[in-house]
N, C-alpha and C positions, 0 to 999 in steps of 0.2 A: 147306596154304595159305600163300603166302608172297608177299611183294610187296617191291619194291626202294624204293619210296616212304618217305619220311620219316615217324615217326609224328605224328599229330595230335593237340594237347592241346586240353582242353575251352575254349570261348571262342574257339578260332582257326578254328573251321569255318566260320562264315558269312563271315568275312573272306576266307579261303581260296577258297571257292566263288564268292564274288562276284568274284575276280579271273580266274577261269576263263573263256575266250572260245570253246570249242568243246565239243561234247556228249562228244568223246573225253577231254578235260581234266576235265570235271565227273564223268564216270562213274570214271576214274582216281582223282580225289579221293574219291569215294564210295567205292571199293573199299578205298582208304587207311583211311578212318575205320573202316569194318567190320573190317579186319585189327587196327586198333589196339585196338578194343572186344574182338575176340576174345582177343587177347594179354592184356589186363586181366583179363578174366573167367578164362581159363584160369589165370592166374598166383595169382588172388585164391581160387579154388576150394582150394588147399591151405593158406590160411593163415586159414581160418574154421573154425567149429564142422561137425561131420559132418552134422548136422542141416540146415544151410544148404547143403552143398554140390551137391545135387540141383538145387536152384534155380538157383545160379550155374552149373552145366552146363548147364541149360536155356539161359540167357541166352548163354553161349558157343556153343552149338550154333545158336542163333537167328542171331547174329552170322555165323557160319559160312555159313548158308544165304544170307544177305543178300550176302555176299562173293561165293559162287558165281553167284547171281543176276546180280550186277554184272560179273563174269566174263562169263558168257553173253551179256549185253546188249553189252558192248564187243566182243564177236567177231562180232556178227550184223551184217552189212553193210547191213541195212535199218533197223536202229534209229536211227543218226544223223540220216537223212531225217525218219523218222517223228517223232522228237522235237523237231526243229528245226520241223516244221509244227506241231506241238502247241504249242511255246512262243510261236510268233507270235500 
């Protein structure tokens, strides 16, 4: 799970998404959000008590699933047209 986009910090998400003009840009930004969250939880789990580690691992796993979903959506040629129609 890797992406070349820059990390997104809390509070920047809305502003960053608002600036996007295409479905591809939105999916790329959303993927970046998930990557940042996954990295955060993955790093956090080694810094907290053992009793909390399974919970934090579950959060990291959920972010990874979101990342995978956005990757699949961005690679599906039908998604941009369907989302554009839905947004109208």
